N, C-alpha and C positions, 0 to 999 in steps of 0.2 A: 650364287653358288648352287650348283646342281649336285645334290647328294649322290645320285646314281652315277654321274660322271666321275666324281671323286672316288667312289667305291670301285668302279671299273678301272680307273687309273692305278689305284693301289693294288688291285688284283693283278694287273699286267706287270707292275713292278715286282710283285712277289715272284712271278715266273722268271723275270730277269735276274733277281737276286739268287734264285735257285740255280740258274745257269752259271752265275758268277761264283757261287760257292762250290758247286760240284764239278764245274767244267775243268778247271786246272787239275784237280785230282784225277778225274777220269782220263784226261788226255795224257797225263804222266803215267798213269797205270798202264795204258795201252801202248804208248810209244816211249816211255821213259827208259832210263838206264841207271845203273848203280855205279857209284863212285866208291871204290874200296877204301879210300882214305876217310870217307865220311861214315863208315859203318859204325864207328864208335858213338855217333850221335843218334842212332836209331831209338834207343830207349829214352834218352832225355827229350827228344822231340815228341815221342808218344806221350810221355808224362805231361809235357807242356800243352799238348793238344787236349788231354783230359782235364787239366787245370783250367784251360780256357773256357770250358763249358760253364764253370762257376762264375765267370765274368758276365755271363748273360743274365744272371739272376737279378741284379739291380736294373738292368736294361728292360727286362720283362716286367718288372714291377712298375716302372715308369710308363711303359706301354699300356699296361692294364689300367692304370689310373687315367691315362689319356683316353682310353677307350670308354671308360665310364663317363668321363667328362663330355665326350662327344655324344654319347647317348643322352645325357641330361640336357645338352644344349640343342637338341633337335627342335626345329621350327622356332628358334629364337634368334635374336640379333647376334649372339655370340657363336653361332654355329660355324661360320667360316674360320674364325680364330681357333675353335676347337678342332676342326678338321686339319688345319695347318699344324697344330701342335701334335695331333695324332700322326700325321704324315712324317713329321720330324722324328718323333720317338720311335715310330715304326721303322724308319730307315736306319736309325742307330741300332736298334735291336736286330734287324735283319743282317746288318754288317757284322755284328757281334756273333750272330748264329753261324756265320760262315767261317769263323776262326778255326774250329777243329778240322774242317776239310782243308783249309788253306795251309795249316801246319802239317796236315797229312800230305799235302802236295809237296811240301818241302822235304818231308821224310821219304818221298819216293826215291830220292837220290841216295839214301842210305839203304841198308838191307832190312828195313822194316817189312814184316811179312804182309802179304796181300790181305789176309784176314783182318789185321789191325787197321789197314788203310780203308777197307770197306766199312769197318765199324765206325771209323772217324767220319766217313762220308754219310753213313746212316745217322750218326749223331747230329750232324749239321742239318740233315734233312728233317729230322724229328723236331729239333729246336725251331727251325724255320717254319715248320708246320704250325707251331703254336702262334705264329704271327699272322695267320690267315684271318681276315676280317670276318666277323660273324654276320650272317644274313640279317639278324635282328637290327643291325645298325642301318640298314638300307632304308 
């Protein structure tokens, strides 16, 4: 197991998850359209997106503990298993971090304002930024 290769792989996956989280929202903001019948769902979708931020709290806690375990397992026989656990918890957390932007992408079909949609995208970006691997792990 090469620690630097795993670090690089997770770094590239971070950029992929960033594109997956913000891509649909940005595409629908630029080329989307509104459906008047769905305008009633604008506020509930915004509230659902805000509530989805709190679903990332237990995911981040698991990621933090997996990060600590990977740091403790450096240069031991348990290091590959610790990196596998870190990658698994990182993936789950990164998917959870994209929820506000994905719900915001659904809200593009309602008449939710552009400012609210940008805030949801920034929320996902900031939560996903927490999942960057620290250099000390390398």
